[in-house]
N, C-alpha and C positions, 0 to 999 in steps of 0.2 A: 503494501500499500504506500502509495505517495504520501510525504512529512507536509506540513505545513510551509504556505508560501512557495510551492512548487519546486521545492528545495530536492527532490528524490531521494529525501531521507524516507527511510520506513519509522512507523510509528507504533505506539502503543499505548493505551487510554491507561489514565490512573498513575499515580506515583506514591512510591515508599514513604509511609508517613516520617521515617526517619531521616529519609533524604530531604522532603519537604522542611521540616524543622530546620537541618544543616544548613540549606541552602536558606533559608531566612535569617537564621543567626549568622552567616557570613555576609549576608546583603546590609545589615545593619550596621557592621563594622567598617569603618572606609581602608583600615589597613588589610583586612580580608576579601576585599572586591577589588576588581579590574576591569577593565575593559581594554587592555592594550592589544592591539591586532600585533599578531603575526602572522608568517608565511605558512606555518602550520596548523596556525588557529586563525582564519579572518574573522573579523567583526564589521559588523555594521550597526554601529552602536550612535543615534544621534539623538538623544533627547531634547537638545535646543532646538530642534526642527519641530518637536512635537508640542501642541498647547496644553497647557497644564489645567484641565479643567477646575481645580482648587485655586489656581491661580487668581491675583488679583488681574484686572483689566488686559485681558486676553496674554497674559503672561506665558511663556514657554519652561518647560523643564529643564532644571539645571541637573547636573549628573546626581548630584545629592537627593535632590527630588523623587529621581527616575527608581533610584536605588530604596527610599524610603518607601515610595508606593510598592513595589515589588514586595518587600517586606510585609508590609501589611496586608496584601494579598494573598500572601502565602500563607501566612498566619491565620488568615480567615476561612483558607480551605480554597481558594480559587482552583478552579479545575486547572489541572498541568498533565498536558501530552506529553510522554518521553518519545523521542526521536534518537535514532542511531545516526550519530554523524558522521559525514564522509571525511571533514578535517578536524580533529585527527579522528582515522576511521577506528572503528570498535567503541568510540566512547559515546557515553548518552548526552544527548541535551536535552532539555525541560525546555518547553515552549507555552506561555501564557497566552491568550487572548484576550485583551482588558478593553470592556468595552466603556466607554464615557460618556457618552451622551448620544441621543437621537442626532444630534447635527456634525456629529465627528467620527470619522473610520475607526475601530479600533488599531489600538497599539498591540503590535507584534512584539512579543519579549522571548528572547532565548537564549538560557544560560546553561554554562556546564560548570561541573564541580569539579575542581582540581585539589590539589592536594594543601590542604587546610585555607581555601579561596574559592569564590563565587567568581566566574567569567562570565561577563556580560557580551554575549556575543552578539545579541541583535535588541534594538530599542527606536521602533520607529513605526508609522503608521503601515496598518496592513494593506498591502496590495489587492486584497480580494475584501472589495468594501460588500 
């Protein structure tokens, strides 16, 4: 089955609750989260291009705001799709589709769990409205 956003990645539904908790905890701390892109781990992390529905006067997400929303959604039990990543192969990614309002496209978020860190792989408007 094809994964979200036309990635060609395979998916499975649901997430282990221990993994959910770990992702949320790591996302809350600035020293345990990253969105750095590397050749073996490309990212499409652009919170500054996404309007923050909780911001004042059409503000956009900051990096910290994006991570806070992700942690809050994970803790609240938001649905997470598990996908097998192509880069690096054999690793899992965790996808959240976050609806923010009737006049806004969903926000597509993909995370990867590293050793003691959470890696932000994607944060942008969904390409599938």
